[in-house]
Each structure stands twice: as C-alpha cells, then as structure tokens.
N, C-alpha and C positions, 0 to 999 in steps of 0.2 A: 416611451424610453428605451434605446437600446442596450441592452447590456453586454458589457464587453468580456469576455474569458480569456484571462490572461495566463499565459503557459509560462512556470518558472521552468529553467534548467533540471533536466534529471540526472542525479549524480549518483553514484555509488560506488563508496570506498570502504573497503574490507582489510582488517588489518590480525594476522596470523587465524584466521578464519575463527576467530574470538569474539571480534566484536566489527560492527557494520555500522555508517553512517551513509544515512538516505536522504537526500532532498527532494523535491519535484512530488512531493506527497501530497494526496487530497484527501485520502481517509484511511483508519484502519478497521477491516474488514473482521477480523477476528485473530485473536491469538490466546496459547496455553505454552506451556513450557515445551512443546514438541513443534509447532508449527507456528508461523506469523503469516497474516496475508495482508498484503496491503495494495491499496487501490492507489498505482503512481499516476502520474501523466503520460506514462509509456505503457500502460496495462497492467494487468493484477501480478503482484508480485507475489509467490509462495517462498518463504522460507524455511527448512527443515531442519532441524537438529535436535540437540538436549540442552536443558536447561535453560532455554531463550528467554529470554525477558526484556520490556521495553524499558529502556532507562533514560531517554528523555524523550519526548513529545511535545511538537510545537506544529499545530496544524493551521495556525495563523501565517506562519513561515513557509508551511510544506516540509518539516523536518523530523526526521526520528533517527534514534539510536537504539541500536540492539546488540544485546551481550548475549554470547553462551557459545556453544559449540556447534556452528553450520557446516551441516552437512551438503545442503544441496540450495540454489536458488532458479526458479524458475516463472517464466513471463509467459502471461496468458491475455487472450483476448479478456478486455472490461465489458465491454458493451452489452454480456447478459447481465451482469452486476449494475449496471446503471440502467438498464431497462426496470428491473425487478425494484428499482426505486419509484418507479410509476405506480401512483396510483389504480387502485381494481377500475376503475371505471376507464381509464385513460388504455388501459391493455387490454379490456374488452371490446371496445367502439375503434379500434385500429382495424 
C-alpha cells in the first residue's frame, strides 16, 4: 500500500515581534527561552529571541504559537535533520 504525504500550507503570522503563529509544522526539534527550532514543510525554521515559549502546539494540525521577544527568523534545509532520523543501519549501508 502506498503512503500519501500531504503537504499543508505553510504560513507564518507575526504580531509586533512578540507573538507568532505558524502552520505547516511537522515537528518541534528543540526549544528553550532563547531559541526555538521547528521542522516545517518549507525547511527548518530557527527563531531566536528572549523569553520565548511555545504557548500552543498541535502536531496533528501542524500548528504552533510562540510568544516572547522575537529577534530573528532563519530558514535552512531540513534534509540533514530528516536523514538523522534514519536508523543506524540504514545510514551505514547507503
């Protein structure tokens, strides 16, 4: 049976650099009060700032809200992150 991958629309809405709503989320890679790293349908999104916290997270819908003082948003490729999720054997025998 073939598995279908559905891509959700990726949307980022920020208000006054203090709250941010994001859709198209696949996973939360890591977060602390100075940095949040999200795996989105459009790549890894790194948010840097102060007093950051994830106020709402719904992985089933692919949505997250982050509050705090947001200083920067950076997108990067998520291929390395996805490959790191492979098992040790699959990485050894490629």
